[in-house]
N, C-alpha and C positions, 0 to 999 in steps of 0.2 A: 501653426506658425507659418506665416507666408514667406518670410525672408530669413534665410539662415537657419541655424539650429543651436539652441542653448547648450552650454557646456554641461557635463555631468557634475553632480554636486561635489565629488571628490576633487575635481580639477579646480572648482571655485574655492573649496576649502584650502587647498594647497596654496593658491594665490594669496588668500588673506592671512594665512599663517606666516608665509615667507615674506609678505609685503606689509605686515601689520603697521610698521613705522610709517610707510608711505600713506596708508589709509588714515592713520591718526593725524597726519598733517593735513589731509583733505578735510577732516572733520574740524580741526582747529582753525583752518583757513576759511571755513564755512562755504566751501565750493559747492556743496550739495544742499545748502540752506538748512543745515541741521538746526541752527538757532531759531529761525522763524517757525519751522515745523514742530520742533519740540516745545516751543513756547505755546503754540496752538494746542498741542496735546495737553500741556499742563492746564491751560484754560478750561478745556473740556473736563479733565479729571477733577478739577477743583469743584465742579458743579455736581459731582456724584456724592451720594451719602458716604459718610466716613466708614472706615474699616471695610473697604471693598477688597476683593481678591484680584490678583493680576498674574497673567501668564505672558511672559515676553519671549517671543520666538525669534530665532537667529539673533540672539542678544549681543554677540560680540562682547565687549567689556562693559556694556550697559552704562557707559559714562553719561551719555546724553539723557538716557531715561532716568538715571539716578538723580540728576539735577532737576529734571522735570517733576519728580516725585517729592522733592525736598519739602519737609514739613507736613506731608500727608500721612494719614493713618491707613496703612495697608495691612489687612488681616492675614493675608497669605500671599506669597510671591514665589513664582518659579521662573528661572531663566534657563532657556534651552539654546544650545549652540553646538554645531558640528565640530568646531575647532577644538573644544576641550582644553585641557592643560592650563597654562598660565592665563590664556584669554578668559576662560570660564571662571577661574579662580578670581581674576580681576573683577568680573561681573559680580560675583558674590560679595567681594569686599567693597566695591563701589556702592552697591545697594545697601549693605549693612551699615556703611559709614553714614548713610542718610537715614538710618533708623528703619530700614525696610528688612523684615525677616526673610531673607532670600534663601531659597533652595536652588541648586544648580543641577542641570542634567545634560550630559553630552548626547546629542541626537541630531539627526537631520530633520529639519522642521516639518517637511512634508510627510515623512514616515511617522513622525511623532504624532501628528494630528490625525493620521489614518487609523490609529488605534483608539478604541472607546475610552473616554476618561472615567476615572473613579469618582472624581468631583469636578464639575465644570467651574468656570471662573466668571466673575462679573465683567472683567476687562481682559481682552487679549490684544496684544500689540505686536506688530511686525513691521520692521523698517528696513528699507533699502535691500531687500532680499527676494521678494516675490518675482521680480523681473528676471531672475536667473532661470526660472522654470519655463518649459514649453507651455503653450496654451492649454493643452489637455491636462497637464499637471497642475496648472493654476486652477482649473476647474475642480480637479481632485482636491486641491487644498481647501477651496471654499466648502466643498461637500464634507470634508473631514473636520475643519475647524468649527463649523456650525455646532457640532456636538460639544465642543469645549467652551462654548459661550452660554451662560445661563439665560433663560428667558428673561427679557428685559435688559440684558447686558449688551455689550458691544465689542466689535472688532475695529481697531484703529489701524489703518494701513498708511504708512509713510513710504513713498517710493517715487521712482521715475514714472512719468505718465505721457502717453501720446496725446497731444492736442487733437481736438475733434477734426476728423477728415485727414489727419496726417498719418502716413505710414512710417515704418521704421527707417526706410531708406532716406526719408526727409529728416526724421528726428535725429539720427545718428550724427551727421555733421554739425547740426545745431548744438547738440549737447557737447561735443568735443570742442567746438569753437568757444562755447560759454566757459567751460572749465579752464581752457588755456587763457582766456581773457581775465577771468576772476583770479586765477591762481598762477599768473605768469611767473612769479618769482619763487614759487614754492619748491619746484622740482628741477632736477638736472635733466638734460636731454635724454639720458638713459632711463631715468625714472618716468619721464613723460611717455617714453616708448612702451614701458610696462603698463602704465595706466591706460593709454590709448588702445593697446592690444587687448587688455582685459575687457574694456567697454565694447570694443568692436566685436569680440567673439562671444561675449556672455551676457550682454544687456539686451533684453527683449521686452520692453514695456508694453502695456496695453492701455487702451483709452478708459476714461471714466465710465463711458457707456458700457464697455465690455465688462469691466469689473462689477458694475451695477447689475448687469444681467446674470453674471456668474453667482453673485451673492443671493439674488432673489431666487434663482433656481435651486440654491442650496438651502433655502428656507429662511433667509434673513428677511425681516419685514420691511426694512428701509435701507437705502443707500444714499449717502449725502456727501457732496464734495465740501470738505471743511475749509480748505485753503489751497490755492494754486500759487506757486512762486517760481522763481528762476525762469522767467519768460514763458511760463506755462508748461515747462518741461518736468516739473517736480510738484508734488502736492501731498495732501493728506485727505483720505476718505474715511468716513465713519459708517459702519454697517451695524444696525441694531436688530436684535432678535425679538 
């Protein structure tokens, strides 16, 4: 990581647990393009054979994922999140409300995929979380998660992205300006200070090219950019085994 240093996972966990209401308003206000990106995820998953298995990493309350899966037949589903407690119980309930037989597990997603799976999944999803890791840990993530994806299956990554040729120093003010522009009426000045502080200290996106390289080195056969949104600062990538 060339600029700054990502926060430890416990610090990130504490932010989301204590500021969950703030993050929920960010989702409802579509500041990070949840609607467009999860609609794209739904489009992809609808093309899969029915009764696929799914692992959702850093799931939060899984609200956006549950909506994306509405009406689909999922044979097995596991939601993993470090927060645990009410957030993880909400994930289980949100998924089960949509007819998804969800199991939940409290764990940090990097450590979780670093252990060999008993059974791999057809689909693994991770949204708005990989950017919290240092570059070396992102590489560890791809090396680990590849074992959790069945041959022929895929990893879908929704996250902040660095546009080609742009560094974090250029990306950061653009992202902050966009959030304030799109969500001007959502937060109080004090809440904006919390949001800005979190992003400034713990958001470290990588480029499409960098994630593609990491995935191929980990054994994924293909890396594709499925959608870029939010002035190119956010997007979804699909990595197939």
